[in-house]
N, C-alpha and C positions, 0 to 999 in steps of 0.2 A: 600577733604582735600589737602593741599598744603605740601611741604616737611617740613616746619617747625612744622605743627601740627603733623606729622607723627613722627618727631624727639622728640617732646616733649612726645608724648605718648610711645616712645622708653626709653626715660630717666626715665619716671615714672615706667614703667616695670621693667626696670633695677635696680632701687632703691628698688624695691619690691621683688627682688630676682628672678623674671620670666625671665631668660636669653634667652628663646625661643622666648617669646613675644616680647622682647627687639629686637632680632635680626630681627624679621619679620617686626617690625615697622620701624626699622632703614633702611632695604633694600627698604621699600616703599619710605622712605625719599631720598635716593639716587637716586631710579628709577625717582623721579620727579626732583631731582637738582643732577646731578652727580658730581657736584662739592662742595657738603655740606660736608666739611672735617670733622666736628664733628660727623655726622651721619656715616660716613665711619669708624672714630676710634670706635663708639659704636658698629658697626658691628664686627669690629676686635676682641674688647673685649668681647661682648656677645657670639660670636660664641664658645668661649672657655668654659668649665665646671667651676664650683665654685673652688677656690684655694684649694690645696690638692687632686683634683682629675686628673688622666691622661686624657687628651684628645684623641679621636678618631683620625684616619686619616682623615676622612671627616671633623671633628670639626677644625683640623690644618689647611686643605686646604682652608676652607672658611675664616678663621682669616686671613692666609697669604695672600690670595687673597685682602682681604680688607686693609691689611698693605701697599701692593705694590701700590695700588690706592693712598693710604695717602701720601706717600712719593714721588709719582709723582707729586701730586698737591702741597704739602708743604713740602719739604725736611728737613726743619728745625726741624721738630717734632722727637726731638731725642729719646723719649720713644718709638715710633713705629719702630725705627731702632732696638732698643734693643730688642723688643719684635719679630721682624722678625729674627733677628740673632739667638735667643734663639730657635724659631720654628725651623729653617733650621738645626741647629748643635743637639740640645738637643732631639726634638723630632722626627725629621725626619732623622737625620743621613747624611745629605747632606754636608759634610765637606768642600768639593770643593766649592759649591755654596756659603756656609757663608763665606769662605776667601774672596770671589769676593765681597760678600754683604758689609762686613767690608771695604773693599777697596773703594767702592763705596760711603761709609759715608766719607771717608777721602776727596773726592772730595767736599763735601759740607761743611764739619767740620775738616779741616786739624790740627787744633790745639787740637782737642779732643783725648784724650789718650785711651779711651776704644777700639777704632777698633784696636790699635796696641797690646794691651794686650788680646784681644780675638784671633786675628790671632796668635799670639805667643802660645797661649794655644792650639788652633787647630793644628798647625804645630807640636807642642810638642806630642799631641796625635797620629799624623799621622806618628811619628818617624822622622821627618824631624827637627833636632835639630839645625843645622846650620843655617836654614832659620829663626828659631825661636829665635836664638841668635840675629840676624841681626834686627828682629822686636823688641826686648828689647833694643837693642843698640840704636835705633832710637828714642827712648823715652829720653834718655840722650842726644843725639845729636841734637835734635830739642827742647831741654829746655822745656818740657812740665810740666804742673802742676798735680802733682799725689796726690790724696787723701791717707788718711791712710788705708783705706780698701784695694784700688788698690796698694798701696806699700807693703802690706802682700803679696797679690797674686803674684805680679812682683817678689819679694825677693825668693819666693818659686818657681816659675818658673826659675828664674835667678839659682838658686842651682841646679835644676834638669838639666837644658841645659848646666851648666858647668861640672857638673859630667859626662854627656854624651859625652862631647867635648874631654874628655880625653881617651875615650874608641875607639877601632878600629871600623871605620864606617862600615865595613864589618859584624860586629856583630849585627848591628841593623836589625831587622826583617823586611823583605819587603814583605808582601803578594802576590804582584804581580809576584814574582820569584818562579817559581813552584818548584825549587829544592833547595831552601834556606834550611840551617840547621835549622832554626826556626820550620818548619813543623815537624821535627822528634822529636824535643822537645815536641811540642804539642802532638804528637801521644803517647808518653811514659806517659804522665801525664793527658790524656784526660778521663780517668775512674773514676776520684775522682775530687770533687769539690776543689776549692782553699782553701787553708790555711787561717784563718783570724788572724789578727796582734794581737787581743786580745789573741788569743789562745796561739800564739808564745809567749807574754809576760808572760801569766800564766805558760808556762813549763819552760822559761827560767830565769825569773827574780823573780817571787813569792817565789820559793823555798829558795833563797837567802835572801830576805826580811824577811821570818819567820825564818831564822837561826839568823838573825841581831836581830830582835824583841826577840828572846829568850836570846841571850847574852846579850841585853841590860838591862835585869832583874839583872844582876850582879853589874850594875853601877848605878843602881836607889838610892843606899843609899850614894852614892859619891858626891852628890850635883848637884847644877845646871849646872856647867861645863860639867861634864860627861853626862848630860841629853842632854844639846845642841849639844855637839859632837856627840851623839848618833843619833840625830835627823837629823843633816846635813849629816851624813853618810847614814841614810835610804832615804833623798831626793835625794842625789847624785845617790844612786843605782837606784831609781826610774826614773831618768832622763836619765842615762846611758841605763838602761833596756829599756826605750822606743825607744831610739836611735838604740840599738841594734837590738831590734824586727822589727823595721821599715826597716832596712836594710836587715835582714833576710828574711821579708816578700816578699820584692821585688824580692829577689834571688829566693826563693823557687816558688814563683807564676810566675815567669818570662814566662813560657808556657801559663799560663791564660791570661796574658797582651799580649802575641803575638796572642792568639786567639782573643782577643777583638779587637785588631787592625786588624785583618784579617775580622771580622765581620763589623767593621766600614768601611773597605775598600769596601767591597761589598755594604754597604748600600749607600755609597757615589758614587761609580761609576756605579752601576747597574749591574756589571759583577759577575759571580760567580766563586770563586776561592776555595772554601772549599770543601774537599771530603765528600762524603756521610757518609763514616765512622765515620769522625771527627763530621758531622753534628749531628749525632744521638748519640754522646758520652754525657755521665754525665756532663762533663765540660761545653760543648756549651749549652744545655739546660738550665744549672745553670745561665750562663751569659744571654742567651736569656729571662729568666724569669724575670729579673732584669731590663730590657730595658722598656722604655716608650710604652705605648699601641700602639701609632701611628707608632712609629718605628717598633714594631713586625708585626704590619699589612703590613706596606710597605715592610719589609723584606721577608715576606711570598710571596708576590707578584714577588719579585726578584727571589727567590728560584723556584716558580713555572714557571717562564718564561725560566730559565735555559741558559741565555745568557753567553757563555763563553767569557773569557778574550780574545781579539784578539791578534795574534802574533806581537812582535814589539811594544806594548803599552808602553806610556812613560808618566810619571807624568808631569802634566801640572798645573803651579802655576799662580795666577794674577800678572800682573806688579804693583809692590809695590810702584813704583814711578809714575804710572800714574796720581797721583793727581797734581804732580808738573807742569805738562803740563798747567794745568788750572791756575795756580798760576803765568804763565809767566816765569818760570824759563828754560824750555826746548821748544823748537819749533820744532815739528815733524809732519807735515801735514799729513803723512801717516800711522801714528800710528792709529790702530782702536780703537773706542771708545766703552765704555760699555754701552750697550742699556738698557733702562727703562725697569724695569720688566712690564710684562704684565699680566694681570688677567689669572688665570688658568681655 
């Protein structure tokens, strides 16, 4: 059988829900024809479990390996870039690699706004709010087209970044700093799980709403005017309560967010920075259990390896202007180029 016959078998198996059979047939197709781009894409998609199920580390590795082959052959396949970025950041926790991944997409599609949004999101998650702000500003400076869905995410990110910009940068938790005050905050709250936003809303706003409902009964007989006024009052209380609860939620759970950032740092760098006492705490286990399966499997390997953060370690970020060289705006022959991803 030739590559096309194996590919058609893979398509048929995929349509029938036989992902394992589809992957096997697609692999036979690319073995016969390594440049069969559609077969590689089927490898990437069939390697993952059905929607709604968390992939294992092995499944993510297979899919990501196929995605890298696809973009090396045909970089214009935007969907594969999106899939690869999601696998790197969400499933594996490789935030640094994901930043580089989205920057490489800018080389091929400099007018695409998604890489900038994703980079800003990753940088904000890493606590690098100034860099995230620059990524968001680049969207406006380069006059990019933004969809309504992207606009909502950009607006939320912008609010977070601007709120952080007025704070003292020394307060931003840096997991790579052994004696940062954030570690002490984590230790004080690590014996309990984080408080949910809905619980805070129930305890702070619901009692006020109940009081307003009880008092509104006195105005029922005073006509529609009083009814509308009461309705607006209740609606305003709900909005204010949601905003107040969200603000308190972030403040109360700051140690949990700090620990999450430390866990993300370990997953991204491969270095261990969290103490054994914190790692066995209720808070750590709570966050760990809510991480994707592949992320957990990879994290356990990092913990078992026990590689400590080397002294003098510094955060390294991609050259966010590297794509401009290829557009002919900057000439720097000594600048290193981003290598094409190779199959793992």
